[in-house]
Structure formats: C-alpha cells, structure tokens
A tleap script that builds the chain and sets N, CA, C and O, in Angstrom:
source leaprc.protein.ff14SB
mol = sequence {
  NMET VAL GLU PRO ARG LEU LEU MET VAL ARG
  ASN ALA VAL LYS GLY TRP ILE GLU THR GLY
  ARG ASN ALA VAL GLY ASP SER ALA GLN HIE
  LEU LEU TRP HIE GLU ALA TYR HIE VAL GLY
  GLN MET LYS LEU ALA LEU LYS ILE ALA GLY
  ARG LEU ARG SER ASP GLN GLU THR SER PRO
  ALA THR TRP ASP VAL TRP ARG CARG
}
set mol.1.N position { 178.704 52.870 71.507 }
set mol.1.CA position { 177.610 54.074 72.442 }
set mol.1.C position { 176.346 53.728 70.924 }
set mol.1.O position { 176.235 53.240 69.800 }
set mol.2.N position { 175.675 54.411 71.995 }
set mol.2.CA position { 173.796 54.760 71.401 }
set mol.2.C position { 174.438 56.229 71.576 }
set mol.2.O position { 174.971 56.842 72.501 }
set mol.3.N position { 173.940 56.633 69.457 }
set mol.3.CA position { 173.257 57.685 70.211 }
set mol.3.C position { 171.982 58.497 70.319 }
set mol.3.O position { 170.896 57.918 70.329 }
set mol.4.N position { 172.065 59.735 70.396 }
set mol.4.CA position { 170.985 59.919 71.566 }
set mol.4.C position { 169.545 60.244 71.486 }
set mol.4.O position { 168.563 60.350 72.220 }
set mol.5.N position { 170.095 60.415 69.491 }
set mol.5.CA position { 168.456 60.472 68.876 }
set mol.5.C position { 168.358 59.044 69.297 }
set mol.5.O position { 167.901 58.858 70.424 }
set mol.6.N position { 168.758 57.847 68.488 }
set mol.6.CA position { 168.368 56.417 69.071 }
set mol.6.C position { 167.543 56.300 70.934 }
set mol.6.O position { 166.622 55.711 71.499 }
set mol.7.N position { 168.895 57.533 71.315 }
set mol.7.CA position { 167.654 56.996 72.814 }
set mol.7.C position { 166.518 58.199 72.759 }
set mol.7.O position { 166.046 58.309 73.890 }
set mol.8.N position { 166.060 58.913 72.063 }
set mol.8.CA position { 164.860 59.211 72.357 }
set mol.8.C position { 164.042 59.403 71.876 }
set mol.8.O position { 163.177 60.278 71.864 }
set mol.9.N position { 164.504 57.557 70.865 }
set mol.9.CA position { 163.044 56.985 69.140 }
set mol.9.C position { 162.836 56.030 71.366 }
set mol.9.O position { 162.145 56.365 72.328 }
set mol.10.N position { 163.658 55.103 71.194 }
set mol.10.CA position { 163.286 54.518 72.985 }
set mol.10.C position { 162.307 54.487 73.666 }
set mol.10.O position { 161.231 53.957 73.946 }
set mol.11.N position { 163.475 55.686 73.956 }
set mol.11.CA position { 161.916 56.608 75.279 }
set mol.11.C position { 160.819 56.594 74.908 }
set mol.11.O position { 159.913 56.071 75.556 }
set mol.12.N position { 160.627 57.290 73.540 }
set mol.12.CA position { 159.190 57.430 73.259 }
set mol.12.C position { 158.356 56.051 73.128 }
set mol.12.O position { 157.372 55.678 73.766 }
set mol.13.N position { 158.744 55.711 72.567 }
set mol.13.CA position { 158.253 54.358 71.916 }
set mol.13.C position { 158.794 53.651 73.667 }
set mol.13.O position { 159.520 54.645 73.658 }
set mol.14.N position { 159.029 53.102 74.722 }
set mol.14.CA position { 159.092 53.065 75.755 }
set mol.14.C position { 157.047 53.737 76.166 }
set mol.14.O position { 155.974 53.135 76.184 }
set mol.15.N position { 157.454 55.260 76.427 }
set mol.15.CA position { 156.384 56.099 77.282 }
set mol.15.C position { 155.035 55.098 76.020 }
set mol.15.O position { 154.356 54.271 76.629 }
set mol.16.N position { 154.868 55.161 75.140 }
set mol.16.CA position { 153.757 55.243 74.325 }
set mol.16.C position { 153.506 53.479 74.114 }
set mol.16.O position { 152.818 52.902 73.272 }
set mol.17.N position { 154.335 52.928 75.205 }
set mol.17.CA position { 153.925 50.859 75.446 }
set mol.17.C position { 153.634 51.094 76.797 }
set mol.17.O position { 153.317 50.122 77.483 }
set mol.18.N position { 153.711 52.802 77.570 }
set mol.18.CA position { 153.872 52.373 79.352 }
set mol.18.C position { 151.851 52.873 78.585 }
set mol.18.O position { 150.738 52.444 78.891 }
set mol.19.N position { 152.191 53.624 77.850 }
set mol.19.CA position { 150.390 54.098 78.173 }
set mol.19.C position { 149.458 53.889 77.467 }
set mol.19.O position { 148.434 54.570 77.519 }
set mol.20.N position { 149.689 52.553 76.381 }
set mol.20.CA position { 148.497 51.897 74.962 }
set mol.20.C position { 148.625 52.784 74.481 }
set mol.20.O position { 147.482 53.204 74.302 }
set mol.21.N position { 149.700 53.860 73.860 }
set mol.21.CA position { 149.024 54.468 72.787 }
set mol.21.C position { 149.819 54.001 71.876 }
set mol.21.O position { 151.014 53.709 71.937 }
set mol.22.N position { 148.372 53.905 70.238 }
set mol.22.CA position { 149.129 52.066 69.149 }
set mol.22.C position { 149.390 53.565 68.861 }
set mol.22.O position { 148.672 54.517 68.556 }
set mol.23.N position { 151.375 53.293 69.195 }
set mol.23.CA position { 152.422 53.329 68.642 }
set mol.23.C position { 152.497 53.045 67.581 }
set mol.23.O position { 152.383 53.940 66.743 }
set mol.24.N position { 152.775 51.356 67.061 }
set mol.24.CA position { 152.932 51.128 65.764 }
set mol.24.C position { 152.106 51.616 65.020 }
set mol.24.O position { 152.658 51.855 63.946 }
set mol.25.N position { 151.071 51.895 65.009 }
set mol.25.CA position { 150.152 51.933 63.743 }
set mol.25.C position { 150.228 53.833 63.936 }
set mol.25.O position { 149.846 54.353 62.888 }
set mol.26.N position { 150.546 54.670 64.795 }
set mol.26.CA position { 150.644 55.982 64.550 }
set mol.26.C position { 152.589 56.213 63.727 }
set mol.26.O position { 152.838 57.118 62.931 }
set mol.27.N position { 153.495 55.322 64.131 }
set mol.27.CA position { 154.304 54.583 63.688 }
set mol.27.C position { 154.151 54.690 61.675 }
set mol.27.O position { 154.406 55.393 60.697 }
set mol.28.N position { 153.448 53.200 62.196 }
set mol.28.CA position { 153.883 52.639 60.619 }
set mol.28.C position { 152.328 53.564 59.479 }
set mol.28.O position { 152.072 53.221 58.325 }
set mol.29.N position { 151.628 54.609 60.191 }
set mol.29.CA position { 151.012 55.876 59.193 }
set mol.29.C position { 152.334 57.137 58.822 }
set mol.29.O position { 152.809 57.481 57.740 }
set mol.30.N position { 152.663 57.641 60.377 }
set mol.30.CA position { 153.968 58.591 59.413 }
set mol.30.C position { 154.926 58.757 58.640 }
set mol.30.O position { 155.420 59.708 58.034 }
set mol.31.N position { 155.355 56.363 58.883 }
set mol.31.CA position { 155.838 55.684 57.984 }
set mol.31.C position { 156.034 56.551 56.796 }
set mol.31.O position { 156.913 57.277 56.330 }
set mol.32.N position { 154.232 55.964 56.367 }
set mol.32.CA position { 153.855 55.904 54.780 }
set mol.32.C position { 154.107 57.671 54.116 }
set mol.32.O position { 154.849 58.193 53.284 }
set mol.33.N position { 153.285 58.013 54.814 }
set mol.33.CA position { 153.084 59.991 54.608 }
set mol.33.C position { 154.287 60.918 54.746 }
set mol.33.O position { 154.619 62.021 54.312 }
set mol.34.N position { 154.683 60.179 55.377 }
set mol.34.CA position { 156.997 60.666 55.046 }
set mol.34.C position { 157.313 59.962 53.900 }
set mol.34.O position { 157.708 60.794 53.084 }
set mol.35.N position { 157.343 58.764 53.384 }
set mol.35.CA position { 157.958 58.390 52.294 }
set mol.35.C position { 157.293 58.943 51.282 }
set mol.35.O position { 158.140 59.279 50.455 }
set mol.36.N position { 155.686 59.353 50.718 }
set mol.36.CA position { 154.813 59.451 49.887 }
set mol.36.C position { 155.288 61.549 49.332 }
set mol.36.O position { 155.377 61.905 48.156 }
set mol.37.N position { 155.503 62.543 50.604 }
set mol.37.CA position { 156.382 62.871 50.633 }
set mol.37.C position { 156.735 63.464 49.945 }
set mol.37.O position { 156.340 64.464 49.346 }
set mol.38.N position { 158.504 62.210 49.975 }
set mol.38.CA position { 159.562 62.427 49.352 }
set mol.38.C position { 159.720 62.301 48.432 }
set mol.38.O position { 160.680 62.725 47.790 }
set mol.39.N position { 158.436 61.395 47.890 }
set mol.39.CA position { 158.431 60.957 46.720 }
set mol.39.C position { 157.783 61.785 45.339 }
set mol.39.O position { 157.914 61.747 44.115 }
set mol.40.N position { 156.925 62.626 46.465 }
set mol.40.CA position { 156.438 63.706 45.565 }
set mol.40.C position { 157.701 64.402 45.534 }
set mol.40.O position { 158.523 64.155 44.652 }
set mol.41.N position { 157.840 64.978 46.144 }
set mol.41.CA position { 159.630 66.203 45.491 }
set mol.41.C position { 160.398 65.387 44.962 }
set mol.41.O position { 161.350 66.097 44.639 }
set mol.42.N position { 160.730 63.907 44.514 }
set mol.42.CA position { 161.503 63.742 44.295 }
set mol.42.C position { 160.488 64.187 41.825 }
set mol.42.O position { 160.698 64.324 40.620 }
set mol.43.N position { 159.431 64.142 43.051 }
set mol.43.CA position { 158.866 63.422 41.251 }
set mol.43.C position { 158.667 64.982 40.926 }
set mol.43.O position { 159.049 65.335 39.810 }
set mol.44.N position { 158.062 66.046 41.852 }
set mol.44.CA position { 158.333 67.748 41.147 }
set mol.44.C position { 159.387 68.293 40.664 }
set mol.44.O position { 159.363 69.243 39.882 }
set mol.45.N position { 160.916 67.457 41.303 }
set mol.45.CA position { 162.297 67.750 40.289 }
set mol.45.C position { 161.879 67.056 39.532 }
set mol.45.O position { 161.595 67.671 38.504 }
set mol.46.N position { 161.713 66.231 39.490 }
set mol.46.CA position { 161.427 64.961 37.616 }
set mol.46.C position { 161.696 65.473 36.964 }
set mol.46.O position { 162.689 65.672 36.265 }
set mol.47.N position { 159.500 66.238 37.293 }
set mol.47.CA position { 158.970 66.963 36.370 }
set mol.47.C position { 160.253 68.474 36.032 }
set mol.47.O position { 160.667 68.993 34.995 }
set mol.48.N position { 160.412 68.630 36.946 }
set mol.48.CA position { 160.765 70.196 36.674 }
set mol.48.C position { 161.919 70.048 35.947 }
set mol.48.O position { 162.211 71.187 35.584 }
set mol.49.N position { 163.076 68.953 35.363 }
set mol.49.CA position { 164.479 68.622 35.255 }
set mol.49.C position { 164.176 68.035 34.088 }
set mol.49.O position { 165.098 67.834 33.297 }
set mol.50.N position { 162.330 67.499 33.620 }
set mol.50.CA position { 162.266 66.830 32.371 }
set mol.50.C position { 161.562 65.902 31.881 }
set mol.50.O position { 160.716 65.703 31.010 }
set mol.51.N position { 162.691 64.887 33.433 }
set mol.51.CA position { 162.551 63.858 32.951 }
set mol.51.C position { 161.872 63.423 33.935 }
set mol.51.O position { 162.649 62.910 34.741 }
set mol.52.N position { 160.231 63.336 34.468 }
set mol.52.CA position { 159.163 62.639 35.118 }
set mol.52.C position { 158.487 61.355 34.440 }
set mol.52.O position { 157.439 61.569 33.830 }
set mol.53.N position { 158.747 60.658 34.461 }
set mol.53.CA position { 157.953 59.032 34.820 }
set mol.53.C position { 157.168 58.926 34.962 }
set mol.53.O position { 156.678 59.489 35.941 }
set mol.54.N position { 156.426 58.180 34.182 }
set mol.54.CA position { 155.233 57.609 34.025 }
set mol.54.C position { 154.771 56.599 35.957 }
set mol.54.O position { 155.770 55.927 36.215 }
set mol.55.N position { 154.078 56.478 36.689 }
set mol.55.CA position { 154.025 55.826 37.580 }
set mol.55.C position { 153.962 53.751 37.269 }
set mol.55.O position { 154.198 52.652 37.770 }
set mol.56.N position { 153.608 54.254 36.432 }
set mol.56.CA position { 153.686 52.783 35.916 }
set mol.56.C position { 154.961 51.623 35.899 }
set mol.56.O position { 155.133 50.421 36.101 }
set mol.57.N position { 156.048 53.371 35.352 }
set mol.57.CA position { 157.783 52.803 35.388 }
set mol.57.C position { 157.614 52.944 37.161 }
set mol.57.O position { 157.491 51.985 37.923 }
set mol.58.N position { 157.629 53.624 37.345 }
set mol.58.CA position { 158.005 54.322 38.920 }
set mol.58.C position { 157.834 52.926 40.119 }
set mol.58.O position { 158.655 52.132 40.578 }
set mol.59.N position { 156.816 53.057 40.256 }
set mol.59.CA position { 155.948 52.686 40.895 }
set mol.59.C position { 156.360 51.065 41.896 }
set mol.59.O position { 156.232 50.856 43.103 }
set mol.60.N position { 156.968 49.987 40.582 }
set mol.60.CA position { 157.699 48.899 41.872 }
set mol.60.C position { 158.919 49.454 41.992 }
set mol.60.O position { 159.172 49.597 43.188 }
set mol.61.N position { 159.419 49.671 41.594 }
set mol.61.CA position { 161.287 50.549 42.556 }
set mol.61.C position { 160.147 51.358 43.681 }
set mol.61.O position { 160.122 50.732 44.740 }
set mol.62.N position { 159.507 52.199 43.690 }
set mol.62.CA position { 159.190 53.142 44.885 }
set mol.62.C position { 158.189 52.638 46.182 }
set mol.62.O position { 158.276 52.772 47.403 }
set mol.63.N position { 157.398 52.122 45.461 }
set mol.63.CA position { 156.265 51.330 46.022 }
set mol.63.C position { 156.886 50.191 46.601 }
set mol.63.O position { 157.204 50.110 47.788 }
set mol.64.N position { 157.090 49.116 45.548 }
set mol.64.CA position { 156.337 47.813 45.982 }
set mol.64.C position { 157.679 47.205 47.341 }
set mol.64.O position { 157.749 46.009 47.621 }
set mol.65.N position { 158.532 48.173 47.962 }
set mol.65.CA position { 159.369 47.487 49.463 }
set mol.65.C position { 157.397 47.569 50.568 }
set mol.65.O position { 157.175 47.007 51.641 }
set mol.66.N position { 156.336 48.491 49.704 }
set mol.66.CA position { 155.423 49.198 51.246 }
set mol.66.C position { 154.661 47.270 51.140 }
set mol.66.O position { 153.926 46.640 51.901 }
set mol.67.N position { 155.153 47.015 50.154 }
set mol.67.CA position { 153.540 46.488 49.506 }
set mol.67.C position { 153.873 44.440 49.866 }
set mol.67.O position { 153.194 43.419 49.755 }
set mol.68.N position { 155.331 44.782 50.325 }
set mol.68.CA position { 155.389 43.032 50.425 }
set mol.68.C position { 154.893 42.098 52.021 }
set mol.68.O position { 154.945 40.869 52.059 }
savepdb mol mol.pdb
quit
C-alpha cells in the first residue's frame, strides 16, 4: 500500500511536469537548503553542549554526499 504522503508527492511532481515547471531544480534547491538548516541546528546544539568541531572535521561527513 502506498502511503498518502507519497501519493501527494507523486501528484505534485506529475503536476509540475505537466505544467513545465522546473521541479527538479526547485526540489534540489529545497533539499540543499533544508539540509543546511538541519546542519545548522546540529552545530548549534553541539556548540551549546561544548562539543562543536571544526568545519574541516565535519564537512566530509556532512556535505560529501552532495558533492559526489
């Protein structure tokens, strides 16, 4: 059984394709912004806990998935 959320996404993408909207670009941009938002939340939590690491230490584990 397909979850209602997945049906909503499928219908949205189908609509974007039918209207010619650049859904792939819009979605990729949203994913990157969303990822960055959560990275910021995690870094703030680590800073408050006194465990913040440098960008050189965390960047490969955080962003390499987008760089491939």
